[in-house]
C-alpha positions, 0 to 999 in steps of 0.5 A, spaced: 738 678 090 732 680 094 725 676 093 718 679 092 711 676 092 707 680 088 699 680 090 694 684 086 687 681 083 689 685 077 693 682 072 696 688 069 698 690 076 701 684 077 705 684 071 707 692 072 709 691 079 713 684 077 717 688 071 719 694 076 722 689 081 725 685 076 728 691 073 731 693 080 735 687 081 729 683 085 727 676 084 720 676 083 718 669 086 711 669 086 705 672 083 698 671 087 691 674 085 688 674 092 689 674 099 688 666 100 693 665 094 698 670 098 698 666 104 699 659 101 705 662 097 708 666 103 708 660 107 711 656 101 716 661 099 717 666 105 720 672 100 724 678 103 718 682 101 711 682 099 706 688 095 699 686 097 693 690 094 688 691 099 681 690 095 681 683 092 676 677 091 676 671 095 680 674 101 682 681 102 689 684 103 688 686 110 685 679 111 692 676 108 696 680 113 692 678 119 694 671 117 701 672 115 704 676 121 702 671 126 706 666 123 711 670 120 712 676 125 718 679 121 714 679 114 715 685 110 709 687 107 707 693 103 700 695 102 698 697 095 691 701 095 687 706 092 686 713 094 680 714 099 682 707 103 685 711 109 681 707 114 683 700 111 691 702 111 690 704 118 687 697 119 693 694 115 699 697 119 696 696 125 695 688 123 703 688 121 704 691 114 710 695 114 708 701 109 703 702 104 703 706 097 697 709 094 695 707 086 697 710 082 704 711 084 710 713 081 715 707 080 720 711 084 716 711 090 715 703 090 722 702 090 724 707 095 719 704 100 722 697 098 729 699 099 728 702 105 724 696 108 730 691 106 735 696 108 738 697 101 742 703 098 737 707 095 
């Protein structure tokens, strides 16, 4: 069962994304409310996949990616962004994030990206 770390500063999004992954047979091993928590949890849990919000307090998702990737170059991080943040997405991908989805998103889109990154059958 693939493991997932869900990172978003909004409780509603953490719960919604976690529930989606649980329904799809993934194990949600952690939930973080900011990039600083995400880096610490990634180091501890080393999940198969991370969903990372871009804009968060304390430490942004991009800053977290820049801390995780040098230590764990094979980390599979999906950025979750609001419309109009294309420049930030480019920076995140250049920093090592593997893909992105734009809020609001259809659950099927997130599942397709996650399954593709992990080599699962869609």
